[in-house]
MIDRENNU-137696 format. One record per residue (C-alpha): residue number from 0; residue in one letter; x, y, z. Coordinates in Angstrom, 3 decimals. Layout:
<nodes>
num = NUM, residu = A, X = X, Y = Y, Z = Z
...
</nodes>
This chain:
<nodes>
num = 0, residu = M, X = 28.199, Y = 116.788, Z = 124.453
num = 1, residu = S, X = 26.475, Y = 120.199, Z = 126.528
num = 2, residu = W, X = 30.395, Y = 121.532, Z = 125.981
num = 3, residu = I, X = 29.804, Y = 121.289, Z = 122.257
num = 4, residu = A, X = 27.188, Y = 123.377, Z = 121.885
num = 5, residu = D, X = 27.785, Y = 125.702, Z = 123.970
num = 6, residu = N, X = 31.203, Y = 126.607, Z = 122.641
num = 7, residu = A, X = 30.464, Y = 125.494, Z = 118.991
num = 8, residu = N, X = 30.968, Y = 129.360, Z = 117.948
num = 9, residu = I, X = 34.532, Y = 129.544, Z = 119.441
num = 10, residu = I, X = 35.371, Y = 125.892, Z = 117.616
num = 11, residu = G, X = 33.842, Y = 126.854, Z = 113.904
num = 12, residu = L, X = 35.790, Y = 130.325, Z = 114.590
num = 13, residu = L, X = 38.816, Y = 128.659, Z = 115.036
num = 14, residu = F, X = 38.221, Y = 125.677, Z = 112.369
num = 15, residu = F, X = 37.680, Y = 128.737, Z = 110.110
num = 16, residu = F, X = 40.257, Y = 130.760, Z = 110.853
num = 17, residu = T, X = 42.856, Y = 127.900, Z = 111.134
num = 18, residu = F, X = 41.645, Y = 126.403, Z = 107.179
num = 19, residu = F, X = 42.085, Y = 130.236, Z = 105.980
num = 20, residu = C, X = 45.570, Y = 130.261, Z = 107.128
num = 21, residu = V, X = 46.614, Y = 127.165, Z = 106.324
num = 22, residu = M, X = 45.444, Y = 128.004, Z = 102.803
num = 23, residu = A, X = 46.636, Y = 131.074, Z = 102.845
num = 24, residu = I, X = 50.452, Y = 129.227, Z = 103.647
num = 25, residu = W, X = 49.604, Y = 126.989, Z = 100.511
num = 26, residu = I, X = 48.873, Y = 129.181, Z = 97.758
num = 27, residu = F, X = 52.025, Y = 131.943, Z = 99.077
num = 28, residu = R, X = 54.556, Y = 129.278, Z = 99.642
num = 29, residu = P, X = 57.387, Y = 129.672, Z = 98.144
num = 30, residu = G, X = 57.688, Y = 127.648, Z = 94.472
num = 31, residu = S, X = 54.342, Y = 127.814, Z = 93.865
num = 32, residu = K, X = 55.013, Y = 131.742, Z = 91.206
num = 33, residu = K, X = 55.471, Y = 129.632, Z = 88.618
num = 34, residu = H, X = 52.050, Y = 126.847, Z = 88.814
num = 35, residu = Y, X = 49.687, Y = 129.096, Z = 89.729
num = 36, residu = Q, X = 50.977, Y = 131.558, Z = 86.323
num = 37, residu = D, X = 50.809, Y = 128.675, Z = 84.473
num = 38, residu = Q, X = 47.170, Y = 128.507, Z = 85.837
num = 39, residu = A, X = 46.246, Y = 131.456, Z = 84.803
num = 40, residu = H, X = 47.371, Y = 131.375, Z = 81.657
num = 41, residu = I, X = 45.472, Y = 128.134, Z = 80.288
num = 42, residu = P, X = 42.765, Y = 130.243, Z = 78.948
num = 43, residu = L, X = 45.517, Y = 131.925, Z = 76.714
num = 44, residu = N, X = 46.295, Y = 129.099, Z = 74.837
num = 45, residu = E, X = 46.132, Y = 129.271, Z = 71.443
num = 46, residu = T, X = 46.064, Y = 125.280, Z = 71.032
num = 47, residu = D, X = 42.365, Y = 124.895, Z = 71.027
num = 48, residu = E, X = 42.174, Y = 120.534, Z = 70.572
num = 49, residu = S, X = 38.151, Y = 121.163, Z = 69.882
num = 50, residu = A, X = 39.045, Y = 123.861, Z = 66.873
num = 51, residu = Q, X = 41.587, Y = 120.733, Z = 65.964
num = 52, residu = Q, X = 39.508, Y = 118.015, Z = 65.165
</nodes>
């Protein structure tokens, strides 16, 4: 337990750096551009279901 407490800052740094790298790879993977463009255009869609009722 003492080893974990003594090295908590390095363990946290490695954990969050790994998390950041995995998320960056996930976001910028090939083939995901269309998905994120579709998501970006959601507020610009003219069909408003609550206004039609």
